[in-house]
C-alpha positions as protocol buffer text, in pm:
chain_id: "A"
residue {
  index: 1
  type: MET
  ca { x: 16 y: 24 z: 21 }
}
residue {
  index: 2
  type: SER
  ca { x: 161 y: 321 z: -120 }
}
residue {
  index: 3
  type: LYS
  ca { x: -80 y: 571 z: 19 }
}
residue {
  index: 4
  type: ARG
  ca { x: -65 y: 788 z: 356 }
}
residue {
  index: 5
  type: PRO
  ca { x: -331 y: 678 z: 646 }
}
residue {
  index: 6
  type: LYS
  ca { x: -623 y: 860 z: 682 }
}
residue {
  index: 7
  type: LEU
  ca { x: -628 y: 750 z: 1048 }
}
residue {
  index: 8
  type: ILE
  ca { x: -343 y: 651 z: 1287 }
}
residue {
  index: 9
  type: ALA
  ca { x: -448 y: 491 z: 1631 }
}
residue {
  index: 10
  type: THR
  ca { x: -198 y: 389 z: 1891 }
}
residue {
  index: 11
  type: ASP
  ca { x: -204 y: 211 z: 2218 }
}
residue {
  index: 12
  type: LEU
  ca { x: -45 y: 416 z: 2508 }
}
residue {
  index: 13
  type: ASP
  ca { x: 182 y: 215 z: 2747 }
}
residue {
  index: 14
  type: GLY
  ca { x: 434 y: 2 z: 2609 }
}
residue {
  index: 15
  type: THR
  ca { x: 374 y: 147 z: 2280 }
}
residue {
  index: 16
  type: ILE
  ca { x: 413 y: 525 z: 2292 }
}
residue {
  index: 17
  type: VAL
  ca { x: 451 y: 574 z: 2689 }
}
residue {
  index: 18
  type: HIS
  ca { x: 754 y: 440 z: 2852 }
}
residue {
  index: 19
  type: HIS
  ca { x: 722 y: 254 z: 3185 }
}
residue {
  index: 20
  type: ASP
  ca { x: 836 y: 549 z: 3336 }
}
residue {
  index: 21
  type: GLY
  ca { x: 521 y: 751 z: 3208 }
}
residue {
  index: 22
  type: THR
  ca { x: 730 y: 962 z: 2929 }
}
residue {
  index: 23
  type: ILE
  ca { x: 667 y: 1040 z: 2599 }
}
residue {
  index: 24
  type: THR
  ca { x: 954 y: 1125 z: 2361 }
}
residue {
  index: 25
  type: GLN
  ca { x: 964 y: 1491 z: 2201 }
}
residue {
  index: 26
  type: ARG
  ca { x: 999 y: 1255 z: 1880 }
}
residue {
  index: 27
  type: THR
  ca { x: 677 y: 1090 z: 1911 }
}
residue {
  index: 28
  type: ILE
  ca { x: 466 y: 1418 z: 1986 }
}
residue {
  index: 29
  type: ASP
  ca { x: 638 y: 1563 z: 1648 }
}
residue {
  index: 30
  type: ALA
  ca { x: 533 y: 1277 z: 1463 }
}
residue {
  index: 31
  type: PHE
  ca { x: 170 y: 1285 z: 1561 }
}
residue {
  index: 32
  type: THR
  ca { x: 170 y: 1628 z: 1568 }
}
residue {
  index: 33
  type: LYS
  ca { x: 289 y: 1634 z: 1178 }
}
residue {
  index: 34
  type: ALA
  ca { x: 30 y: 1367 z: 1105 }
}
residue {
  index: 35
  type: HIS
  ca { x: -225 y: 1565 z: 1284 }
}
residue {
  index: 36
  type: SER
  ca { x: -110 y: 1876 z: 1078 }
}
residue {
  index: 37
  type: LEU
  ca { x: -169 y: 1678 z: 743 }
}
residue {
  index: 38
  type: GLY
  ca { x: -549 y: 1618 z: 827 }
}
residue {
  index: 39
  type: ILE
  ca { x: -486 y: 1235 z: 974 }
}
residue {
  index: 40
  type: HIS
  ca { x: -732 y: 1140 z: 1239 }
}
residue {
  index: 41
  type: ILE
  ca { x: -520 y: 1050 z: 1529 }
}
residue {
  index: 42
  type: TYR
  ca { x: -696 y: 832 z: 1823 }
}
residue {
  index: 43
  type: PHE
  ca { x: -521 y: 727 z: 2115 }
}
residue {
  index: 44
  type: VAL
  ca { x: -633 y: 393 z: 2211 }
}
residue {
  index: 45
  type: THR
  ca { x: -628 y: 225 z: 2563 }
}
residue {
  index: 46
  type: GLY
  ca { x: -730 y: 22 z: 2832 }
}
residue {
  index: 47
  type: ARG
  ca { x: -681 y: 346 z: 3064 }
}
residue {
  index: 48
  type: PRO
  ca { x: -974 y: 484 z: 3247 }
}
residue {
  index: 49
  type: PRO
  ca { x: -1047 y: 877 z: 3144 }
}
residue {
  index: 50
  type: ARG
  ca { x: -878 y: 995 z: 3444 }
}
residue {
  index: 51
  type: TRP
  ca { x: -544 y: 852 z: 3350 }
}
residue {
  index: 52
  type: MET
  ca { x: -545 y: 1069 z: 3039 }
}
residue {
  index: 53
  type: ASN
  ca { x: -477 y: 1416 z: 3142 }
}
residue {
  index: 54
  type: GLU
  ca { x: -91 y: 1362 z: 3037 }
}
residue {
  index: 55
  type: ILE
  ca { x: -217 y: 1243 z: 2700 }
}
residue {
  index: 56
  type: ARG
  ca { x: -397 y: 1576 z: 2644 }
}
residue {
  index: 57
  type: ASP
  ca { x: -152 y: 1757 z: 2792 }
}
residue {
  index: 58
  type: ALA
  ca { x: 134 y: 1627 z: 2554 }
}
residue {
  index: 59
  type: PHE
  ca { x: -51 y: 1613 z: 2241 }
}
residue {
  index: 60
  type: GLY
  ca { x: -355 y: 1862 z: 2270 }
}
residue {
  index: 61
  type: PHE
  ca { x: -513 y: 1695 z: 1965 }
}
residue {
  index: 62
  type: GLY
  ca { x: -653 y: 1368 z: 1897 }
}
residue {
  index: 63
  type: GLY
  ca { x: -950 y: 1172 z: 2000 }
}
residue {
  index: 64
  type: ALA
  ca { x: -956 y: 906 z: 2290 }
}
residue {
  index: 65
  type: ILE
  ca { x: -1110 y: 550 z: 2282 }
}
residue {
  index: 66
  type: CYS
  ca { x: -1076 y: 420 z: 2646 }
}
residue {
  index: 67
  type: GLY
  ca { x: -1072 y: 106 z: 2844 }
}
residue {
  index: 68
  type: ASN
  ca { x: -1033 y: -119 z: 2570 }
}
residue {
  index: 69
  type: GLY
  ca { x: -1314 y: -13 z: 2352 }
}
residue {
  index: 70
  type: ALA
  ca { x: -1550 y: 57 z: 2616 }
}
residue {
  index: 71
  type: MET
  ca { x: -1605 y: 433 z: 2577 }
}
residue {
  index: 72
  type: LEU
  ca { x: -1531 y: 714 z: 2345 }
}
residue {
  index: 73
  type: TYR
  ca { x: -1372 y: 1012 z: 2547 }
}
residue {
  index: 74
  type: ASP
  ca { x: -1348 y: 1369 z: 2439 }
}
residue {
  index: 75
  type: LEU
  ca { x: -997 y: 1468 z: 2540 }
}
residue {
  index: 76
  type: GLN
  ca { x: -1039 y: 1811 z: 2522 }
}
residue {
  index: 77
  type: SER
  ca { x: -1378 y: 1838 z: 2717 }
}
residue {
  index: 78
  type: HIS
  ca { x: -1325 y: 1541 z: 2957 }
}
residue {
  index: 79
  type: GLU
  ca { x: -1657 y: 1392 z: 2843 }
}
residue {
  index: 80
  type: VAL
  ca { x: -1727 y: 1047 z: 2784 }
}
residue {
  index: 81
  type: THR
  ca { x: -1941 y: 1078 z: 2476 }
}
residue {
  index: 82
  type: GLU
  ca { x: -2040 y: 677 z: 2438 }
}
residue {
  index: 83
  type: GLU
  ca { x: -2000 y: 382 z: 2653 }
}
residue {
  index: 84
  type: TRP
  ca { x: -2072 y: -3 z: 2613 }
}
residue {
  index: 85
  type: LEU
  ca { x: -2052 y: -148 z: 2963 }
}
residue {
  index: 86
  type: ILE
  ca { x: -2093 y: -494 z: 3170 }
}
residue {
  index: 87
  type: SER
  ca { x: -2434 y: -542 z: 3362 }
}
residue {
  index: 88
  type: LYS
  ca { x: -2426 y: -595 z: 3727 }
}
residue {
  index: 89
  type: GLU
  ca { x: -2578 y: -930 z: 3675 }
}
residue {
  index: 90
  type: ASP
  ca { x: -2318 y: -1040 z: 3417 }
}
residue {
  index: 91
  type: GLN
  ca { x: -2024 y: -912 z: 3686 }
}
residue {
  index: 92
  type: ILE
  ca { x: -2157 y: -1130 z: 3962 }
}
residue {
  index: 93
  type: GLU
  ca { x: -2148 y: -1426 z: 3708 }
}
residue {
  index: 94
  type: VAL
  ca { x: -1768 y: -1344 z: 3586 }
}
residue {
  index: 95
  type: ALA
  ca { x: -1706 y: -1359 z: 3940 }
}
residue {
  index: 96
  type: ARG
  ca { x: -1898 y: -1691 z: 4015 }
}
residue {
  index: 97
  type: ARG
  ca { x: -1720 y: -1887 z: 3717 }
}
residue {
  index: 98
  type: MET
  ca { x: -1369 y: -1749 z: 3790 }
}
residue {
  index: 99
  type: ARG
  ca { x: -1369 y: -1805 z: 4127 }
}
residue {
  index: 100
  type: ALA
  ca { x: -1463 y: -2173 z: 4072 }
}
residue {
  index: 101
  type: ALA
  ca { x: -1211 y: -2208 z: 3835 }
}
residue {
  index: 102
  type: MET
  ca { x: -895 y: -2016 z: 3969 }
}
residue {
  index: 103
  type: PRO
  ca { x: -963 y: -2016 z: 4354 }
}
residue {
  index: 104
  type: PRO
  ca { x: -645 y: -1734 z: 4444 }
}
residue {
  index: 105
  type: ILE
  ca { x: -840 y: -1457 z: 4182 }
}
residue {
  index: 106
  type: SER
  ca { x: -990 y: -1158 z: 4335 }
}
residue {
  index: 107
  type: PHE
  ca { x: -1174 y: -869 z: 4153 }
}
residue {
  index: 108
  type: ALA
  ca { x: -1181 y: -467 z: 4119 }
}
residue {
  index: 109
  type: ILE
  ca { x: -1463 y: -274 z: 3915 }
}
residue {
  index: 110
  type: GLU
  ca { x: -1453 y: 71 z: 3758 }
}
residue {
  index: 111
  type: THR
  ca { x: -1635 y: 325 z: 3586 }
}
residue {
  index: 112
  type: HIS
  ca { x: -1532 y: 699 z: 3538 }
}
residue {
  index: 113
  type: ASP
  ca { x: -1398 y: 765 z: 3828 }
}
residue {
  index: 114
  type: TYR
  ca { x: -1556 y: 480 z: 4021 }
}
residue {
  index: 115
  type: TYR
  ca { x: -1306 y: 216 z: 4155 }
}
residue {
  index: 116
  type: HIS
  ca { x: -1365 y: -56 z: 4403 }
}
residue {
  index: 117
  type: ARG
  ca { x: -1176 y: -350 z: 4492 }
}
residue {
  index: 118
  type: GLU
  ca { x: -1179 y: -659 z: 4705 }
}
residue {
  index: 119
  type: LYS
  ca { x: -958 y: -662 z: 5018 }
}
residue {
  index: 120
  type: SER
  ca { x: -746 y: -952 z: 4863 }
}
residue {
  index: 121
  type: TYR
  ca { x: -699 y: -759 z: 4576 }
}
residue {
  index: 122
  type: VAL
  ca { x: -351 y: -554 z: 4590 }
}
residue {
  index: 123
  type: PRO
  ca { x: -354 y: -291 z: 4366 }
}
residue {
  index: 124
  type: ARG
  ca { x: -69 y: -182 z: 4154 }
}
residue {
  index: 125
  type: TRP
  ca { x: -228 y: 177 z: 4066 }
}
residue {
  index: 126
  type: ASP
  ca { x: -549 y: 352 z: 4194 }
}
residue {
  index: 127
  type: ILE
  ca { x: -426 y: 274 z: 4542 }
}
residue {
  index: 128
  type: GLY
  ca { x: -580 y: 562 z: 4676 }
}
residue {
  index: 129
  type: LEU
  ca { x: -909 y: 539 z: 4531 }
}
residue {
  index: 130
  type: ASP
  ca { x: -1027 y: 224 z: 4743 }
}
residue {
  index: 131
  type: ASN
  ca { x: -802 y: 223 z: 5069 }
}
residue {
  index: 132
  type: VAL
  ca { x: -1081 y: -21 z: 5246 }
}
residue {
  index: 133
  type: GLY
  ca { x: -1192 y: -281 z: 4996 }
}
residue {
  index: 134
  type: VAL
  ca { x: -1494 y: -485 z: 5037 }
}
residue {
  index: 135
  type: ASP
  ca { x: -1499 y: -870 z: 5143 }
}
residue {
  index: 136
  type: LYS
  ca { x: -1661 y: -997 z: 4796 }
}
residue {
  index: 137
  type: ILE
  ca { x: -1676 y: -773 z: 4501 }
}
residue {
  index: 138
  type: GLU
  ca { x: -2032 y: -837 z: 4479 }
}
residue {
  index: 139
  type: ASP
  ca { x: -2111 y: -586 z: 4779 }
}
residue {
  index: 140
  type: ALA
  ca { x: -1976 y: -311 z: 4561 }
}
residue {
  index: 141
  type: ALA
  ca { x: -2131 y: -418 z: 4233 }
}
residue {
  index: 142
  type: LYS
  ca { x: -2401 y: -135 z: 4213 }
}
residue {
  index: 143
  type: GLY
  ca { x: -2475 y: -103 z: 3824 }
}
residue {
  index: 144
  type: PRO
  ca { x: -2319 y: -131 z: 3491 }
}
residue {
  index: 145
  type: ILE
  ca { x: -1935 y: -51 z: 3493 }
}
residue {
  index: 146
  type: PHE
  ca { x: -1701 y: -4 z: 3210 }
}
residue {
  index: 147
  type: LYS
  ca { x: -1393 y: -288 z: 3326 }
}
residue {
  index: 148
  type: MET
  ca { x: -1390 y: -554 z: 3549 }
}
residue {
  index: 149
  type: LEU
  ca { x: -1013 y: -633 z: 3688 }
}
residue {
  index: 150
  type: ALA
  ca { x: -918 y: -972 z: 3758 }
}
residue {
  index: 151
  type: ARG
  ca { x: -617 y: -1044 z: 3943 }
}
residue {
  index: 152
  type: CYS
  ca { x: -389 y: -1319 z: 4082 }
}
residue {
  index: 153
  type: SER
  ca { x: -223 y: -1145 z: 4391 }
}
residue {
  index: 154
  type: GLY
  ca { x: -13 y: -1420 z: 4489 }
}
residue {
  index: 155
  type: TRP
  ca { x: 135 y: -1423 z: 4133 }
}
residue {
  index: 156
  type: GLU
  ca { x: -4 y: -1779 z: 4127 }
}
residue {
  index: 157
  type: PHE
  ca { x: -44 y: -1748 z: 3733 }
}
residue {
  index: 158
  type: THR
  ca { x: 76 y: -1513 z: 3453 }
}
residue {
  index: 159
  type: SER
  ca { x: -144 y: -1329 z: 3276 }
}
residue {
  index: 160
  type: ASP
  ca { x: -145 y: -1533 z: 2980 }
}
residue {
  index: 161
  type: GLU
  ca { x: -230 y: -1851 z: 3195 }
}
residue {
  index: 162
  type: MET
  ca { x: -498 y: -1651 z: 3358 }
}
residue {
  index: 163
  type: LEU
  ca { x: -636 y: -1544 z: 3002 }
}
residue {
  index: 164
  type: GLU
  ca { x: -633 y: -1911 z: 2886 }
}
residue {
  index: 165
  type: VAL
  ca { x: -895 y: -2022 z: 3159 }
}
residue {
  index: 166
  type: ALA
  ca { x: -1073 y: -1706 z: 3115 }
}
residue {
  index: 167
  type: LEU
  ca { x: -1135 y: -1752 z: 2739 }
}
residue {
  index: 168
  type: ARG
  ca { x: -1281 y: -2115 z: 2827 }
}
residue {
  index: 169
  type: GLU
  ca { x: -1490 y: -1972 z: 3141 }
}
residue {
  index: 170
  type: LEU
  ca { x: -1627 y: -1684 z: 2983 }
}
residue {
  index: 171
  type: ASP
  ca { x: -1695 y: -1769 z: 2638 }
}
residue {
  index: 172
  type: GLY
  ca { x: -2022 y: -1601 z: 2545 }
}
residue {
  index: 173
  type: LEU
  ca { x: -2058 y: -1415 z: 2863 }
}
residue {
  index: 174
  type: VAL
  ca { x: -1769 y: -1123 z: 2842 }
}
residue {
  index: 175
  type: THR
  ca { x: -1442 y: -987 z: 2640 }
}
residue {
  index: 176
  type: VAL
  ca { x: -1145 y: -1094 z: 2843 }
}
residue {
  index: 177
  type: THR
  ca { x: -804 y: -984 z: 2775 }
}
residue {
  index: 178
  type: HIS
  ca { x: -470 y: -871 z: 2900 }
}
residue {
  index: 179
  type: SER
  ca { x: -238 y: -557 z: 2851 }
}
residue {
  index: 180
  type: ASN
  ca { x: 55 y: -686 z: 3029 }
}
residue {
  index: 181
  type: ALA
  ca { x: 229 y: -1013 z: 3051 }
}
residue {
  index: 182
  type: ASN
  ca { x: 438 y: -938 z: 3378 }
}
residue {
  index: 183
  type: GLU
  ca { x: 123 y: -871 z: 3578 }
}
residue {
  index: 184
  type: SER
  ca { x: -108 y: -1152 z: 3677 }
}
residue {
  index: 185
  type: LEU
  ca { x: -419 y: -926 z: 3554 }
}
residue {
  index: 186
  type: LEU
  ca { x: -695 y: -987 z: 3323 }
}
residue {
  index: 187
  type: GLU
  ca { x: -903 y: -693 z: 3180 }
}
residue {
  index: 188
  type: ILE
  ca { x: -1286 y: -762 z: 3116 }
}
residue {
  index: 189
  type: SER
  ca { x: -1530 y: -569 z: 2911 }
}
residue {
  index: 190
  type: ALA
  ca { x: -1870 y: -590 z: 2773 }
}
residue {
  index: 191
  type: LEU
  ca { x: -1965 y: -894 z: 2548 }
}
residue {
  index: 192
  type: GLY
  ca { x: -1787 y: -789 z: 2179 }
}
residue {
  index: 193
  type: ILE
  ca { x: -1636 y: -478 z: 2284 }
}
residue {
  index: 194
  type: SER
  ca { x: -1234 y: -428 z: 2192 }
}
residue {
  index: 195
  type: LYS
  ca { x: -1049 y: -161 z: 2098 }
}
residue {
  index: 196
  type: GLY
  ca { x: -1085 y: -326 z: 1744 }
}
residue {
  index: 197
  type: THR
  ca { x: -1467 y: -318 z: 1733 }
}
residue {
  index: 198
  type: THR
  ca { x: -1474 y: 45 z: 1864 }
}
residue {
  index: 199
  type: LEU
  ca { x: -1219 y: 127 z: 1636 }
}
residue {
  index: 200
  type: ALA
  ca { x: -1411 y: 10 z: 1349 }
}
residue {
  index: 201
  type: ARG
  ca { x: -1726 y: 151 z: 1477 }
}
residue {
  index: 202
  type: VAL
  ca { x: -1511 y: 547 z: 1458 }
}
residue {
  index: 203
  type: ALA
  ca { x: -1341 y: 495 z: 1137 }
}
residue {
  index: 204
  type: GLY
  ca { x: -1688 y: 395 z: 971 }
}
residue {
  index: 205
  type: ARG
  ca { x: -1832 y: 706 z: 1095 }
}
residue {
  index: 206
  type: LEU
  ca { x: -1591 y: 911 z: 966 }
}
residue {
  index: 207
  type: GLY
  ca { x: -1591 y: 711 z: 608 }
}
residue {
  index: 208
  type: ILE
  ca { x: -1286 y: 559 z: 660 }
}
residue {
  index: 209
  type: ASP
  ca { x: -1200 y: 179 z: 535 }
}
residue {
  index: 210
  type: ALA
  ca { x: -993 y: -56 z: 746 }
}
residue {
  index: 211
  type: ALA
  ca { x: -720 y: -27 z: 464 }
}
residue {
  index: 212
  type: ASP
  ca { x: -692 y: 369 z: 515 }
}
residue {
  index: 213
  type: CYS
  ca { x: -624 y: 301 z: 906 }
}
residue {
  index: 214
  type: VAL
  ca { x: -266 y: 230 z: 1043 }
}
residue {
  index: 215
  type: SER
  ca { x: -276 y: 116 z: 1427 }
}
residue {
  index: 216
  type: PHE
  ca { x: 41 y: 38 z: 1696 }
}
residue {
  index: 217
  type: GLY
  ca { x: -8 y: -189 z: 1989 }
}
residue {
  index: 218
  type: ASP
  ca { x: 211 y: -408 z: 2197 }
}
residue {
  index: 219
  type: ASN
  ca { x: -5 y: -645 z: 2409 }
}
residue {
  index: 220
  type: PRO
  ca { x: -316 y: -898 z: 2355 }
}
residue {
  index: 221
  type: ASN
  ca { x: -567 y: -598 z: 2442 }
}
residue {
  index: 222
  type: ASP
  ca { x: -449 y: -451 z: 2093 }
}
residue {
  index: 223
  type: PHE
  ca { x: -470 y: -767 z: 1901 }
}
residue {
  index: 224
  type: PRO
  ca { x: -815 y: -715 z: 1773 }
}
residue {
  index: 225
  type: MET
  ca { x: -722 y: -329 z: 1640 }
}
residue {
  index: 226
  type: LEU
  ca { x: -401 y: -495 z: 1499 }
}
residue {
  index: 227
  type: SER
  ca { x: -581 y: -742 z: 1301 }
}
residue {
  index: 228
  type: TRP
  ca { x: -868 y: -490 z: 1202 }
}
residue {
  index: 229
  type: CYS
  ca { x: -654 y: -205 z: 1034 }
}
residue {
  index: 230
  type: GLY
  ca { x: -548 y: -259 z: 660 }
}
residue {
  index: 231
  type: ARG
  ca { x: -167 y: -187 z: 833 }
}
residue {
  index: 232
  type: SER
  ca { x: -83 y: -243 z: 1163 }
}
residue {
  index: 233
  type: TYR
  ca { x: 247 y: -273 z: 1356 }
}
residue {
  index: 234
  type: ALA
  ca { x: 314 y: -496 z: 1670 }
}
residue {
  index: 235
  type: MET
  ca { x: 585 y: -364 z: 1895 }
}
residue {
  index: 236
  type: ALA
  ca { x: 906 y: -555 z: 1872 }
}
residue {
  index: 237
  type: ASP
  ca { x: 980 y: -521 z: 2264 }
}
residue {
  index: 238
  type: GLY
  ca { x: 586 y: -624 z: 2301 }
}
residue {
  index: 239
  type: HIS
  ca { x: 382 y: -964 z: 2345 }
}
residue {
  index: 240
  type: PRO
  ca { x: 570 y: -1231 z: 2126 }
}
residue {
  index: 241
  type: ASP
  ca { x: 230 y: -1302 z: 1967 }
}
residue {
  index: 242
  type: GLY
  ca { x: 186 y: -984 z: 1843 }
}
residue {
  index: 243
  type: ILE
  ca { x: 304 y: -1049 z: 1515 }
}
residue {
  index: 244
  type: LYS
  ca { x: 51 y: -1336 z: 1454 }
}
residue {
  index: 245
  type: TYR
  ca { x: -211 y: -1023 z: 1422 }
}
residue {
  index: 246
  type: ALA
  ca { x: -54 y: -716 z: 1325 }
}
residue {
  index: 247
  type: LYS
  ca { x: 91 y: -698 z: 930 }
}
residue {
  index: 248
  type: ASN
  ca { x: 435 y: -566 z: 1040 }
}
residue {
  index: 249
  type: LEU
  ca { x: 675 y: -523 z: 1329 }
}
residue {
  index: 250
  type: ALA
  ca { x: 782 y: -184 z: 1446 }
}
residue {
  index: 251
  type: PRO
  ca { x: 1143 y: -92 z: 1666 }
}
residue {
  index: 252
  type: SER
  ca { x: 1059 y: -110 z: 1991 }
}
residue {
  index: 253
  type: HIS
  ca { x: 896 y: 185 z: 2208 }
}
residue {
  index: 254
  type: LEU
  ca { x: 1252 y: 230 z: 2372 }
}
residue {
  index: 255
  type: GLU
  ca { x: 1340 y: 320 z: 2015 }
}
residue {
  index: 256
  type: ASP
  ca { x: 1084 y: 525 z: 1930 }
}
residue {
  index: 257
  type: GLY
  ca { x: 918 y: 282 z: 1708 }
}
residue {
  index: 258
  type: VAL
  ca { x: 609 y: 438 z: 1636 }
}
residue {
  index: 259
  type: ALA
  ca { x: 761 y: 757 z: 1559 }
}
residue {
  index: 260
  type: ILE
  ca { x: 993 y: 559 z: 1308 }
}
residue {
  index: 261
  type: THR
  ca { x: 711 y: 437 z: 1157 }
}
residue {
  index: 262
  type: ILE
  ca { x: 494 y: 724 z: 1119 }
}
residue {
  index: 263
  type: GLU
  ca { x: 754 y: 924 z: 957 }
}
residue {
  index: 264
  type: LYS
  ca { x: 795 y: 727 z: 684 }
}
residue {
  index: 265
  type: LEU
  ca { x: 443 y: 690 z: 646 }
}
residue {
  index: 266
  type: LEU
  ca { x: 384 y: 1031 z: 598 }
}
residue {
  index: 267
  type: GLU
  ca { x: 629 y: 1032 z: 326 }
}
residue {
  index: 268
  type: LEU
  ca { x: 387 y: 889 z: 118 }
}
residue {
  index: 269
  type: PRO
  ca { x: 155 y: 1067 z: -96 }
}
residue {
  index: 270
  type: ALA
  ca { x: -221 y: 1167 z: 43 }
}
């Protein structure tokens, strides 16, 4: 394909955001140039909206898909414009099935600035939002949420091992993925919701085909987006299965792999 893309979608952490939270000036410059050429930019992440301020401040443009596809978020106005949620009943059923299949598991739930966890769930992030916790997540389940988190806080299983079990046990109930192979952590969304499905919806509304979209990502929660886009790049230092879903490999995020690739794409004719 020899034309410049009409839409660029990128994951954040481990893709354009370093693990210390920094974004390089080269990356900012590459996206800024793409934006100035009229290319639609979407930051597509597992993060909740409350973690998006640094992205808005760094770039000052672009749309956001948060919660692994569960919501469209207007970065500039701080507004969730559309969302697809997990019902209270499905949250309870997820917990029931996974406790039976994987006894060490524990749960947290979140929507917007709402976050609750079980006492046995040891958070790595969001530590200040729920300092107490509940005995069972059912005690905190009051209504629909955009994401359910499941963790083995004793590191009894890897994220990949947990995902294998969850895909079997929760088939037809919810969408399950993970965004970090080094954590014992699953991320759960409403059935049929992923970064890929929501990006496809957004692109369709803009009248842009998959062939004119480029995406970048590093972990299983990115795989649906990498699969859908006509051009896609798994990060060289990402999950080893990334290249099964992406069309290409980008250099590692530590080498500014996304920026390097965008710079080359922008040399193509419109």
